[in-house]
N, C-alpha and C positions, 0 to 999 in steps of 0.2 A: 858631465855636460856634453861630451862628444859621444855620439851613438853611431855605430857602424852597422850596415846591413847589406844584403844583396838580394836580387830577384832572380827567379827561375827564368832561364832563357826561352823556355817553351810556353811561358804564360800560364803554367799549371795544367795544360791539357795533356791527357794520356795519349801515348803513341799507339798507332795501330800495329798489329802483329807484323804486317808486311814492312812497315817502316822501321820497326825495331830490329829487323834482321839485317838491315843494311846501314852501316855507319855513315853518317853524313856530316859535312862541315857545318858548324853553326857559328853565328856571330859571337864574339866574346861578350861575356856578361858585363853589363855596366855596373860599376860600383856606386852605391848610394851612400858611401861613407861621408859624413859631414866634414867639410874642410876644417882645418885647424883654425883656431882663433888668430886673427891678424894682429901683429905687433903694432904698438903705437910708436910715436916718435921717441919717447923716452922709455927705456927698459926698467928703470929703477928710480927710487926716491933716495935722497941723501940720508945720512945719519941725522935724524930729526933734532937731536940735542946739539948738533953742530951747524944746523941750517941757519941759525941767526947768531951773530957774533956775541962775544962776551960783553962787549961795549953796549950792545943793544939790550942784552939781558939786564945789565946794570942800570940802564936808563928806565926800563919798564918795571923791573922788580928790584929796587935798590937794596933791599935786605933779604935777598933770596936765601932760603935755607940751604939749597944746593945750587951753586952757580952753574954747575955742569948739567943741571936738569935731571928730572926723574923719568927714566925710560918706561913708558907704558906701552900697551899693545896698540900700535899704529899711531902713537903720539908721544910728545915729550912735554913735561909739565914743570913749571917753576912757580913757586909761591913764597911769600915772605911778609912779615909784619915789621914796619918801621915804627918802633916805639920809643925812639930817643926823646921825642917831644911828647911827654905824657898827656898833654892837652890836645895833641893832634896825631893820634896813632893811626897810621895808614897801612891798609893791607892791599897787596897787589898779587895777581896771578896771571900766568900766560899758559895756554894750552895750544900746542902746535900739532896739527894732524895733517898727514898727506896720504894720498892714494893714487897709484898708477893703474890705469885700466887698459885692457887690451880690447880689440874689436871682436864683435860677434859677426861672422860672415853671413849669417842668416837674418841679422837684424840691423846692427848699427856699427859704424866705424868706432875706433878707439876714442877719437875726439868727441863723438856724439855721446858715447856711453859716459865719458867723463863729464860732459855737460849735464846729463841727467843726474849723475851723482852729485854734482855741484848744486844743482837745484834742490836736491834733497837735503844737503847741508844747510842751505839757506832756510828751508822750511823748519829744520830742526832748531836753528838758532832763534826763530820767531815763536817757537812753541814750548821749548823746554823750561822747566822750573817756574811755570805759571807766570810768565813775564808781563810787565806793564810798559807803557810808553814805547811800544814797538815801532821802530822806524826802519825802513829798508831803502837803501840808496844805491843806484848803479854807480860804479866807481871806475874811472878810467886810469890808465897808466900802470896797471898791475896785471901782468900776464896778458892773455888773449881776451879775458873776460873777468870781471870782478863785481861783487856786490858787498856792501857794508850794512850790517844789521846792528842797531843799537837797542838795548832794552834796559829795564831796571827790574831787579828781583829782590826778594826779601828772604833771608835765612836767619832763623833765631833772632828775630827783631833787628837785624842789621840789614841796611839797604845797600845793595850792590848795583853799580853801574857796569854794564857789559857792552863790549864792542866785539863783534865777530866779523872778520873779513874773510870771505870765501872767494877764492880766485882759481882760474883754470889756465894752465899753460899747456897747450896741445892736449895730451891724454893724462896729464897729472892734475889733481885737485889739491889745493892747499886751503886749509881752514885754520885760521888763527883767532883764538878767543882771548881777549884781554879784559880782566875784571878788576874793579877797585872798590874799596869801601873804607869808611871811617869807623874806627872802633872807639868804645868807651865815650860815646857822645860826640866824637869828632865828625865833621861834615864829610860826607862822601863826595868823591869827584863826580862831575857830570859826565855823561857819555861823550859830550863834545870835547871835554878835557882829555879824554883817552883816545879819541878817534885818530888824530894825526899820528900819534906814536904807533898805534895798532896798524895803520895802513902802511907806515914806513917799514915796520917789522915784517909785514906780510909781503911787501915788495922784495925785501931782502931774502925772505924764504923762497919766493918764486925764482929768484935769480940763482939760488943754490941748486936748482933742479938740472939745468943744462950743464952746470959746472960738474956735478956729480956724474953725469953720463959721459963726460969726456975722458974720464979716468979708465 
């Protein structure tokens, strides 16, 4: 991304023979090296599988296969099926993603680049998996900026309700997706049923960012 170069001090003109015989002082060449990327407020993101508490995981995904979460590239994932009541089998999943961005000295600050990335995460939430009933709501009280996206999707004849909360705190973007579905004919939760818990979990994840950078 960084490209360094330099320019000739004589502008590319050839010297005359008389001038070439006598050395002369010249102005130092100016470097055209691109300045390094500027650091944002936060240098890193926390361990994503520890960014929300075990209590929160238990509330969102009561029968999680792995309560410690599955570490993926750039995210942590929890899922599980509560089948104790055979007439009301409920599936839940949470995917937590974070990204810390640095600034580009020729284009944008770290915060601005993070906002652009956050906008992209919102767009992704409104388009992936051929969603229906898409609703986007600006959300206050979570980081410096947040938006909540609710959708419904269908996989193998099972209807899923999805809530994605995308938030930005300085130069870090947090995207938490919470999904739920009823299996074997059970009623799926509505997006409204999931929204409050998703927003609370996203707020907790955002709070983990400054805490991780104090260490």
